[in-house]
C-alpha positions in Angstrom: -210.8 64.0 -218.1 -209.1 61.0 -219.7 -212.0 58.8 -218.7 -214.5 61.3 -220.4 -212.4 61.3 -223.6 -212.2 57.5 -223.6 -216.0 57.3 -223.0 -216.7 59.7 -225.9 -214.3 57.7 -228.2 -215.9 54.4 -227.2 -219.4 55.9 -227.8 -218.4 57.1 -231.3 -217.0 53.7 -232.1 -220.1 52.0 -231.0 -222.4 54.3 -232.9 -220.3 54.1 -236.1 -220.4 50.3 -236.0 -224.2 50.5 -236.3 -224.1 53.0 -239.3 -223.2 50.6 -242.1 -226.2 51.1 -244.4 -225.8 54.8 -245.3 -225.6 56.1 -248.9 -222.1 55.5 -250.3 -220.9 57.9 -253.1 -218.4 56.0 -255.2 -217.6 56.2 -258.9 -217.2 52.7 -260.3 -214.4 51.8 -262.7 -216.0 50.7 -266.0 -213.7 47.6 -266.0 -215.6 46.4 -262.9 -219.0 46.6 -264.6 -220.6 43.7 -266.4 -224.0 43.7 -268.1 -226.2 40.9 -266.8 -226.3 39.2 -270.3 -222.5 38.6 -270.0 -222.7 37.0 -266.5 -221.6 33.6 -267.9 -218.4 35.0 -269.5 -216.8 37.7 -267.5 -213.3 36.4 -267.0 -212.0 39.9 -268.0 -213.6 41.8 -265.2 -211.3 43.5 -262.7 -211.9 42.9 -259.1 -209.8 45.8 -257.9 -211.4 46.2 -254.4 -213.0 42.7 -254.3 -216.2 44.0 -255.8 -217.9 44.2 -259.2 -221.1 45.8 -260.6 -223.8 43.8 -262.4 -226.2 46.1 -264.3 -229.4 46.0 -266.2 -230.2 48.6 -268.9 -233.5 50.3 -269.3 -235.7 47.8 -271.2 -233.9 44.7 -270.1 -236.0 41.8 -268.8 -235.3 40.5 -265.3 -236.7 37.0 -264.6 -238.7 36.8 -261.4 -239.5 33.6 -259.6 -242.2 33.7 -257.0 -242.0 31.0 -254.3 -245.0 30.4 -252.0 -244.1 27.8 -249.4 -247.3 27.2 -247.4 -250.1 24.7 -247.1 -252.8 26.9 -248.7 -251.5 27.9 -252.2 -248.7 27.5 -254.6 -247.5 29.4 -257.7 -247.9 27.8 -261.1 -244.3 27.3 -262.1 -245.2 27.1 -265.8 -245.7 30.9 -265.8 -242.7 33.0 -266.6 -242.7 36.5 -265.1 -240.3 39.1 -266.3 -239.7 42.5 -264.6 -238.8 45.1 -267.2 -236.2 47.7 -266.1 -237.6 51.2 -266.7 -234.1 52.7 -266.1 -230.6 51.5 -265.6 -230.2 49.5 -262.4 -226.7 48.7 -261.0 -225.9 46.2 -258.3 -222.5 46.4 -256.6 -221.5 43.0 -255.2 -218.7 43.3 -252.6 -216.7 40.4 -251.2 -218.1 37.7 -253.5 -216.5 34.3 -252.9 -214.0 34.1 -255.8 -212.4 30.8 -256.9 -209.3 30.3 -259.1 -210.9 32.2 -262.1 -213.0 35.3 -261.8 -215.8 33.6 -263.6 -215.9 31.0 -260.7 -217.6 33.4 -258.2 -220.5 33.0 -255.8 -222.6 35.6 -254.1 -222.8 34.3 -250.5 -224.3 35.4 -247.2 -221.1 37.3 -246.6 -221.4 39.3 -249.8 -222.7 42.8 -249.5 -225.1 44.0 -252.2 -225.7 47.7 -253.0 -228.0 49.2 -255.5 -227.7 52.4 -257.6 -229.5 54.1 -260.4 -226.6 56.3 -261.6 -223.6 54.1 -260.7 -222.4 56.8 -258.3 -224.8 56.9 -255.3 -225.2 53.5 -253.7 -227.5 52.1 -251.0 -227.5 48.7 -249.3 -230.4 46.7 -250.6 -231.5 46.3 -246.9 -231.8 50.0 -246.1 -235.2 51.2 -247.3 -234.7 54.8 -246.2 -231.4 55.1 -248.2 -233.0 53.2 -251.1 -235.9 55.6 -251.2 -233.5 58.6 -251.3 -231.3 57.3 -254.2 -234.4 56.1 -256.1 -236.1 59.5 -255.7 -239.4 58.6 -254.1 -240.9 59.4 -250.7 -243.3 56.5 -249.9 -244.0 53.0 -251.0 -247.3 51.2 -250.8 -247.8 47.4 -251.0 -251.3 46.0 -251.4 -252.8 42.6 -252.0 -256.3 42.4 -253.4 -258.8 39.7 -254.3 -261.9 40.3 -256.5 -264.6 38.3 -258.1 -267.0 39.6 -260.8 -269.5 38.0 -263.2 -267.6 39.4 -266.1 -263.9 38.7 -265.2 -264.2 35.8 -262.8 -261.9 35.5 -259.8 -258.5 37.0 -259.6 -256.0 38.4 -257.2 -253.4 41.2 -257.5 -250.3 42.4 -255.9 -249.5 46.1 -256.3 -246.3 47.8 -255.3 -246.5 51.5 -255.9 -244.1 54.4 -255.0 -244.4 58.1 -255.3 
């Protein structure tokens, strides 16, 4: 009987170790939130549980750098691409590497990054199923196309669409 109980407890512990990327429900203290535009001067932020939230408001521009590292093509680095937030987007950074001052922080490989659209329900950025649930869409489609016409010439496109 004791062996069965120990086996059940060990099984639960093993399974629970693998369940790290579920949806987390956590109301964030406003003192732990910083708008991305203030990223260079956030000495006043409170790291209560060794985490903070960096957020973008609807309409904010998020710079995007595309890197292609192969022998066939490269991206023209003179082109600036900005993503435009259509709604508020929150990123919770847990366990950043913090130096003497709060503003001397680094997001490292050991940092955990979560995303939310309401600052209450959070998903790991690595869990596509949980991310779909908090974002409110069922499927995502990624396509890459190439076309050539007499009128428009040659062009390619990347489409990421969700429903």
